[in-house]
C-alpha positions, -999 to +999 in steps of 0.1 A: +081+026-131+043+020-138+017+030-112+012-005-098+049-010-094+052+023-076+025+012-052+042-022-047+075-005-041+059+017-014+045-014+003+079-031+005+090-003+028+066-014+055+064-042+081+042-072+074+018-087+100-003-119+096-026-139+118-055-164+117-089-160+134-112-190+140-144-188+159-171-215+164-199-193+177-213-158+170-184-134+166-179-097+159-148-075+158-140-039+148-106-032+132-093+003+139-077+026+114-041+017+106-014+033+085-011+005+060-028-018+035-044-050+045-068-079+037-088-108+052-090-141+033-122-160+042-114-196+048-148-208+063-183-194+068-200-162+057-188-129+071-207-096+071-185-065+065-196-030+075-177+003+071-188+031+094-226+030+093-229+020+057-247-011+043-232-045+050-214-066+024-212-104+024-179-124+020-178-161+017-151-187+017-125-179-009-133-141-010-108-114+001-119-084+021-095-056+009-086-024+028-062-005+006-057+024+030-062+008+064-097+021+069-117+011+100-142-017+095-162-043+114-167-080+106-192-104+121-203-140+115-208-174+130-185-205+127-159-186+107-122-187+100-101-162+081-065-151+075-055-115+080-025-098+064-013-062+067+016-040+058+022-013+083+038+013+061+070+031+070+058+058+046+029+073+065+015+091+034-010+067+017-004+065-020-028+088-039-040+060-062-051+039-033-071+068-018-094+066-049-104+030-043-132+020-019-120+021+017-129-016+021-143-039-005-149-076-012-129-092-040-143-124-054-122-155-048-121-163-085-092-139-091-065-159-109-036-173-087-051-156-056-063-188-040-029-204-044-012-175-027-037-174+001-032-212+006+005-207+008+001-179+034-022-202+055+004-230+054+032-205+064+014-194+096+028-227+110+061-218+125+090-230+103+125-217+094+123-185+073+086-180+079+090-143+087+106-136+054+082-157+033+051-142+051+062-107+042+067-118+005+033-136+004+015-106+019+030-084-008+022-108-036-015-111-024-018-073-023-003-069-058-026-096-072-057-079-057-046-046-071-041-061-106-076-074-104-089-040-094-071-025-124-084-051-148-120-047-138-118-010-144-118+003-108-083+017-110-085+055-107-066+063-139-084+042-164-089+073-186-062+070-213-054+107-214-051+111-176-032+077-174-006+090-199+001+120-176+002+099-145+026+074-161+049+103-171+050+117-136+058+083-120+084+075-146+102+108-144+094+126-111+126+147-116+112+165-146+101+201-139+064+193-145+038+220-150+001+218-158+009+229-193+034+202-199+012+175-184-019+186-204+002+184-236+012+148-226-025+140-222-034+157-255-059+180-238-063+217-231-051+229-197-086+235-185-100+202-197-070+183-184-072+199-149-109+192-146-106+156-158-075+148-138-089+162-105-122+144-110-105+110-116-075+111-093-090+132-065-064+159-064-052+187-087-023+178-111+005+196-092-007+183-058-004+148-073+031+156-087+042+168-052+029+135-036+047+114-062+080+134-056+077+130-019+070+093-022+101+090-045+122+109-020+110+087+009+118+055-010+154+068-019+159+077+018+149+043+029+168+023+003+200+043-002+226+064+016+226+090-012+234+126-001+203+147+005+213+169-025+212+138-047+179+127-032+165+161-040+176+160-076+163+125-082+129+133-067+124+166-086+135+193-061+160+220-070+180+215-038+180+198-005+165+228+013+134+228-009+131+190-004+135+194+034+107+221+035+082+200+015+092+168+033+088+183+068+054+197+058+041+163+046+058+139+071+064+161+101+100+152+102+132+162+084+145+139+056+177+130+075+158+120+107+133+100+086+161+080+071+178+075+105+145+065+121+136+040+094+171+024+094+171+021+132+137+003+131+148-020+104+180-028+124+159-035+155+136-059+137+167-077+123+182-080+158+149-092+173+145-117+145+180-130+150+177-133+187+144-151+183+159-176+158+189-181+180+167-188+211+146-212+191+176-232+180+189-232+216+157-246+230+154-273+204 
């Protein structure tokens, strides 16, 4: 699995949210920190974006304001309209690659196919059968398209070929007993040079990154399968379920079994709520 597919797979474990904002006069709103990845698609007007107390950025109709880690930000403008989409992640650990991107940025509306996807999302905000499912898919597609653009323009954090080779290896085979020596050999660098370059580009030491990838893989397997914990441990690179449980509890604050149960319960509750809402809508028609 390549890095972008790994990020996209993590997103699919979350819950999508969409809305439209339209204001005819002066307007300002602060969006708080969220555990997720989100965007705003500007439909009308010019919007000023600020993050903390930094300089403001301008976004015009067709642009996308992208928040890859759910960072807090403020928007303001006059006579504006925009769509917002967000994935509230079930996996509370933000992917390490996303942490290397700007907390909030403006992506030009000229990104191929992005305008079409945003138009489809806007149309789908009108209530219609299957809207909840299609909205979630459209939010995911827009996020992936933006991330592809980020990678193509060179902002992706592993653009260095040597470091990228090591990162791909970890994501492809998290169950391999990785060491710094083995990763540096994959990168074709000395251990010292590899560690220095990897840490500078990715933002964490090699083995810390390996741990995050393994935990992400374990969380995905727990969400998507009923595999025994011993099997989850082997597939994600841990020697046994006890070592997995220790690392997982330290990162997520919850045991793997309880994480799986809690996620499945939430998914079931969303399904029940959606079914009840659909049934109610049909009954009132």
